[in-house]
C-alpha positions in Angstrom: 0.0 0.0 0.0 2.9 2.2 0.6 3.7 1.9 -3.1 0.2 3.1 -4.1 0.3 6.2 -1.8 3.7 7.3 -3.1 2.7 8.0 -6.7 -0.3 10.0 -5.5 1.9 12.0 -3.1 4.4 12.7 -5.8 1.7 13.9 -8.2 0.3 16.2 -5.5 3.8 17.6 -4.7 4.4 18.2 -8.4 1.1 20.0 -8.8 1.8 22.2 -5.7 5.3 23.0 -7.0 3.9 24.0 -10.4 1.4 26.4 -8.8 4.1 28.4 -7.1 5.9 31.3 -8.5 9.3 29.6 -8.5 10.4 31.2 -5.3 10.0 34.7 -6.7 8.1 37.2 -4.7 5.9 39.8 -6.3 4.5 42.7 -4.4 1.4 44.7 -5.1 2.3 48.4 -5.1 0.7 50.1 -2.2 -1.5 53.1 -2.9 0.1 56.5 -2.9 -0.9 58.4 0.3 -3.1 61.4 -0.4 -2.0 64.6 1.2 -4.6 67.0 2.5 -3.6 70.6 2.7 -5.4 72.4 5.5 -5.8 76.2 5.1 -3.6 78.2 7.4 -5.4 80.0 10.2 -3.9 83.3 9.1 -5.1 82.9 5.5 -8.8 83.8 4.8 -10.8 81.1 3.3 -12.6 82.2 0.1 -16.3 81.2 0.2 -18.1 80.4 -3.0 -20.1 83.3 -4.5 -23.6 83.7 -3.2 -26.1 81.4 -5.0 -29.1 83.6 -4.1 -30.8 85.4 -6.9 -30.3 89.2 -6.7 -33.2 91.1 -5.1 -34.2 94.1 -7.3 -34.9 97.0 -4.9 -35.2 99.5 -7.8 -38.8 98.6 -8.3 -40.0 99.1 -4.7 -39.9 102.9 -4.6 -38.5 102.7 -1.1 -36.0 105.4 -0.1 -34.2 102.9 2.1 -33.3 99.3 1.5 -32.9 96.9 4.5 -30.1 94.4 4.7 -30.1 92.0 7.7 -26.9 90.7 9.2 -27.2 87.4 11.0 -24.4 85.3 12.2 -22.2 84.7 9.2 -24.6 85.9 6.4 -26.3 88.9 4.9 -29.9 88.8 3.7 -30.3 89.6 0.9 -26.7 88.8 -0.1 -27.3 90.1 -3.6 -29.2 93.2 -4.4 -29.8 95.9 -7.0 -30.4 99.5 -5.8 -30.9 102.9 -7.2 -28.3 105.6 -6.7 -30.9 107.6 -4.6 -31.6 104.7 -2.2 -29.9 104.4 1.1 -29.3 101.3 3.2 -30.6 100.3 6.6 -28.3 97.6 8.0 -29.9 95.6 10.8 -27.8 93.3 13.0 -30.0 90.3 14.0 -26.9 88.3 15.0 -25.3 87.7 18.4 -22.0 89.4 17.6 -20.7 92.7 16.2 -21.0 92.8 12.4 -19.7 95.1 9.7 -20.8 96.2 6.3 -17.9 97.2 4.0 -18.2 97.8 0.3 -14.8 96.8 -1.2 -12.9 99.5 -2.9 -15.0 102.3 -1.3 -15.0 104.3 2.0 -18.3 102.6 3.0 -17.3 100.7 6.2 -19.9 100.5 9.0 -20.1 98.5 12.2 -23.4 97.5 13.7 -23.9 96.1 17.2 -26.3 93.2 17.9 -29.9 94.3 17.9 -29.1 97.7 16.4 -29.4 99.3 12.9 -27.0 101.5 11.0 -28.2 103.8 8.1 -26.4 105.3 5.1 -27.2 108.3 2.9 -28.2 107.8 -0.7 -25.6 105.4 -2.1 -24.8 107.6 -5.2 -23.0 110.0 -2.9 -20.9 107.2 -1.4 -20.1 104.7 -4.2 -19.8 104.7 -8.0 -22.5 103.0 -10.1 -21.7 99.4 -10.9 -21.4 96.1 -9.2 -19.5 95.9 -6.0 -18.7 93.2 -3.4 -19.5 93.8 0.2 -18.3 91.9 3.3 -18.4 91.8 7.0 -14.7 92.3 7.7 -15.0 90.3 10.9 -16.7 87.2 9.3 -15.8 87.3 5.5 -13.6 84.2 5.9 -16.8 82.4 7.1 -18.7 83.4 4.0 -20.3 86.6 5.2 -20.2 88.5 1.9 -22.4 89.6 -0.9 -22.9 91.8 -4.0 -24.6 95.1 -4.6 -25.3 96.7 -8.0 -25.8 100.4 -7.9 -27.7 101.8 -11.0 -27.1 105.3 -12.3 -30.8 106.1 -12.1 -31.7 108.0 -9.0 
């Protein structure tokens, strides 16, 4: 019986030897690690532009247009106004906020629960489209866009 087992064992050993890779080792390349770059605390983070459709305040006939500041956003964040219209900026948030039109002298702080008013915008900024921000929270996305028409 020993003779009968030996040929079977030899066949099994040969099959196993043929299935190997001849002693060579192959390695699967490991995935390249992904590097995540975190923004620096000193660098402001640009928020995407507002998605909100612009509110056209030129058709209201109001002398004053209201912009509400809440924590980290303006409402509306995009508006169209006449040169003869002024702004009432109401802070409905919990912290001090600011309304600054970039490239102009318009820079107003408003305390929580209070309102700040401007004169007619034509006396303060040039007609055209301008970005506005809260200088304290712009990195958190508190920004918007105002278009001032030449009409008065």
